[in-house]
C-alpha positions in Angstrom: 0.0 0.0 0.0 3.0 2.3 0.4 3.1 2.8 -3.4 -0.2 4.6 -3.1 1.1 7.3 -0.8 2.5 9.5 -3.6 -0.6 9.4 -5.9 -3.0 10.0 -2.9 -0.9 13.0 -1.9 -1.0 14.3 -5.5 -4.8 13.7 -5.7 -5.4 15.5 -2.4 -3.4 18.5 -3.7 -5.4 18.5 -6.9 -8.6 18.8 -4.9 -7.1 21.5 -2.6 -6.0 23.6 -5.6 -9.2 22.9 -7.6 -7.3 21.9 -10.7 -4.4 19.9 -12.2 -2.4 22.8 -13.3 -2.6 24.6 -10.0 -1.6 21.4 -8.1 1.4 20.9 -10.5 2.6 24.4 -9.8 2.2 23.9 -6.0 4.1 20.6 -6.1 6.7 21.7 -8.5 6.0 18.9 -11.0 4.6 18.7 -14.5 0.8 18.8 -15.2 1.2 15.5 -17.1 2.6 13.8 -14.1 -0.2 15.0 -11.9 -2.8 13.8 -14.4 -1.0 10.5 -14.9 -0.8 9.8 -11.1 -4.5 10.5 -10.6 -5.4 8.2 -13.5 -3.2 5.4 -12.2 -4.7 5.8 -8.8 -8.2 5.5 -10.2 -7.1 2.4 -12.1 -5.5 0.9 -9.1 -8.6 1.5 -6.9 -11.0 0.5 -9.7 -13.1 3.7 -9.2 -13.5 7.1 -10.8 -12.4 9.9 -8.4 -12.7 13.0 -10.5 -15.3 14.3 -13.0 -13.2 16.1 -15.5 -14.7 19.0 -17.5 -13.0 21.8 -19.4 -14.0 24.5 -16.8 -14.3 22.7 -13.5 -13.3 19.8 -11.4 -15.8 17.8 -9.3 -15.5 14.8 -7.2 -17.4 11.5 -7.3 -18.6 10.0 -4.0 -15.5 7.8 -4.0 -13.4 10.9 -4.6 -15.0 12.8 -1.7 -14.3 9.9 0.6 -10.7 9.5 -0.5 -10.1 13.3 -0.3 -11.3 13.3 3.3 -8.8 10.6 4.2 -6.1 12.3 2.1 -6.5 15.5 4.0 -6.2 13.7 7.3 -3.1 11.9 6.0 -1.4 15.2 5.0 -2.3 16.9 8.3 -0.9 14.0 10.3 2.3 14.2 8.1 2.6 18.0 8.7 2.2 17.4 12.4 4.8 14.7 12.4 7.3 17.0 10.6 6.5 19.9 12.9 7.0 17.7 16.0 10.3 16.4 14.8 11.5 20.0 14.0 10.3 21.1 17.4 12.2 18.3 19.1 15.3 19.4 17.3 14.9 22.9 18.9 13.6 22.0 22.3 15.0 19.8 25.1 12.2 17.3 25.5 11.4 13.7 24.8 13.2 10.7 26.3 17.0 10.7 26.9 18.6 7.3 27.4 22.0 7.4 29.1 24.4 4.6 29.9 27.0 5.2 32.6 29.9 3.4 34.3 28.5 1.8 37.5 30.9 3.1 40.1 31.3 6.6 38.8 27.6 7.0 38.0 26.3 5.9 41.3 28.8 8.0 43.3 29.0 11.2 41.3 26.4 11.4 38.5 23.2 10.4 40.3 23.4 13.2 42.9 23.4 15.7 40.1 20.4 14.3 38.3 17.7 16.3 40.2 19.4 19.6 39.3 19.5 18.6 35.6 15.9 17.5 35.6 14.8 20.7 37.3 16.4 22.6 34.5 14.6 20.6 31.8 11.2 19.6 33.2 9.9 18.4 29.7 12.6 15.8 29.5 12.3 12.1 30.6 15.6 10.5 31.6 16.4 6.7 31.6 19.7 5.7 33.1 21.4 2.3 32.7 24.4 1.3 34.8 26.7 -0.6 32.4 30.1 -2.1 33.1 30.3 -4.4 30.1 31.4 -3.6 26.6 28.6 -1.6 25.3 27.0 -1.4 21.8 25.4 2.1 22.0 23.0 1.6 19.1 22.0 -2.0 19.8 21.2 -1.1 23.4 19.1 1.9 22.4 21.2 4.5 24.1 21.4 8.2 23.1 24.6 8.6 25.0 27.2 6.6 26.9 29.4 8.1 29.7 32.3 5.8 30.0 35.8 5.5 31.4 36.5 2.4 29.3 39.7 2.4 27.3 38.0 0.3 24.7 35.6 2.7 23.0 32.8 1.6 20.6 33.7 1.8 16.9 32.0 4.4 14.7 31.1 6.7 17.6 31.8 10.3 18.5 33.8 10.5 21.7 33.7 13.9 23.5 36.1 14.3 26.4 34.4 15.3 29.7 37.2 15.2 32.2 40.4 13.3 33.2 40.7 11.5 36.5 44.1 11.0 38.1 45.2 7.8 40.0 46.5 7.5 43.5 48.6 4.9 45.3 46.9 3.9 48.6 46.8 1.5 51.5 45.0 1.2 54.8 46.7 2.2 58.1 46.2 -1.4 59.3 48.1 -2.8 56.3 50.9 -0.3 56.7 51.3 -1.0 60.4 52.0 -4.6 59.6 54.0 -4.4 56.4 55.6 -0.9 56.5 55.3 2.1 54.3 56.8 2.1 50.8 58.4 5.4 49.9 59.9 4.6 46.5 58.3 2.7 43.5 60.9 -0.1 43.7 59.9 -0.8 47.3 56.6 -2.2 46.0 58.4 -5.4 45.3 58.0 -6.1 49.0 54.3 -5.5 49.1 51.1 -7.3 48.1 49.7 -5.2 45.2 46.0 -5.4 44.3 45.6 -5.5 40.5 42.7 -4.5 38.2 42.2 -7.2 35.6 39.4 -7.5 33.0 39.0 -9.7 30.0 40.9 -7.3 27.7 43.2 -5.5 30.1 45.5 -6.2 33.2 46.9 -3.1 35.0 49.9 -4.8 36.5 52.5 -2.3 35.3 52.3 0.8 37.4 53.9 4.0 36.0 55.4 6.8 38.1 56.9 10.2 37.3 58.9 12.7 39.4 60.5 15.7 37.7 62.1 14.3 34.6 62.3 10.8 36.0 60.0 8.1 34.8 59.7 4.6 36.3 57.6 1.5 35.4 57.1 -1.2 38.0 55.6 -4.6 37.3 53.8 -5.4 40.5 52.7 -8.7 42.0 50.0 -9.7 44.5 47.5 -12.4 45.4 44.4 -10.6 44.4 43.1 -9.5 41.0 39.6 -8.4 40.2 37.7 -6.7 37.3 35.9 -4.2 39.5 37.5 -1.0 40.9 35.2 -0.7 44.0 36.0 -4.3 44.8 39.7 -3.3 44.8 39.0 -0.4 47.1 37.1 -2.8 49.5 40.1 -5.1 49.5 42.4 -2.3 50.4 40.0 -1.1 53.2 40.2 -4.7 54.6 44.0 -4.4 54.9 44.7 -6.8 52.0 47.4 -4.7 50.2 48.5 -1.6 48.2 46.1 -0.4 45.5 46.4 1.9 42.5 42.9 3.6 42.1 41.2 6.5 40.4 41.0 9.5 42.7 37.3 9.9 42.3 36.7 6.6 44.1 38.5 7.4 47.3 37.8 11.0 48.4 35.7 10.0 51.3 38.2 7.3 52.5 41.0 9.9 52.4 39.0 12.3 54.4 38.2 9.7 57.1 41.7 8.3 57.1 40.5 4.8 56.2 43.0 5.0 53.3 46.3 6.8 53.1 48.0 8.1 50.0 51.5 6.7 49.4 54.4 8.3 47.7 52.8 11.8 47.3 56.0 13.2 45.6 55.6 10.7 42.8 52.9 11.4 40.1 51.1 8.4 38.8 51.1 8.8 35.0 48.1 6.6 34.3 44.7 8.4 34.1 41.1 7.7 33.2 39.3 9.8 30.6 35.6 10.2 31.2 34.1 10.5 27.7 30.6 11.1 26.3 30.1 8.6 23.5 27.2 8.9 21.0 26.4 7.9 17.4 27.8 10.0 14.7 24.9 12.1 13.3 24.6 15.2 11.1 22.6 17.0 13.8 23.2 16.3 17.5 19.9 16.3 19.4 19.5 19.2 21.8 18.7 16.8 24.7 22.1 15.0 24.2 24.0 18.3 23.9 22.4 19.7 27.0 23.3 16.6 29.1 26.9 16.5 27.9 27.3 20.3 28.5 25.8 19.9 32.0 28.1 17.1 33.0 31.1 18.9 31.6 30.2 22.0 33.6 29.5 20.1 36.8 32.6 17.9 36.8 35.0 20.8 35.8 34.6 22.0 39.4 36.1 18.7 40.8 39.7 19.7 40.5 40.6 17.3 43.3 40.1 14.4 40.9 42.8 15.8 38.7 45.5 16.4 41.3 46.8 14.8 44.4 44.7 15.8 47.5 46.4 17.3 50.5 44.6 15.0 52.9 46.2 12.0 54.6 49.5 11.9 52.8 52.6 10.1 54.1 56.1 11.4 53.5 59.5 10.3 54.7 60.5 12.2 57.8 
């Protein structure tokens, strides 16, 4: 039935314009095409739609019925186009966002009420995802991720960088001593992040112009950063964690920063990932801009905090 859409549209314009020539000028096509399309429509439907005379155009009963439906069809189409154009100008509709579990629950969700208050016509659906994500297949408008394996064919817009810190609990340090230099980690149980495509067992340090890489060893490897933090809190060993994960524990003294004079050169980039499109939807742009603005104030994630540091006396 889709092949009838064009001739029904042309027929409706013929009735609106009260003539074939006027309809042809309105549509920007030839009069012969208009006449041919209406004739083919009559043949396809097996009815006469138009009474043709040299001076006027009148409709048969079948023509009147089809015209009423044609008018409704065109009005619905006009409304659909207007709605889409309006959506491209306004921040409304449903926004589907995927977010890394740990970062999202700790730092994004507390900001959501403020974003929703700014855009009351928007509906937000958030999915916590820590697996390798297919943005299109999972129906997402946007993915906020710290994964180093970004989806192919996507636009990746940087949001912020998070530094790493070397940490341990006071209980662990009391039993095993405090490492002050990277090579001293050979005497410590180091907790390692390991996923199906990546193992972070080489820890990188910089100080001035000096750069050191240490391959660490330990008896615990896990593919979840919060689980590594929990192990460190339970006095299991030394851990290399993103700074955004440990601000509360540094403040309370449950974890202590080690080797503050060494900079850990590894970092995580929080990126907004979305399908490549000619026009980015305003709702996506608004969310990305909001997140960038909010997280730009968290400079403590991009530098070493001054709280709970240990240095050699």
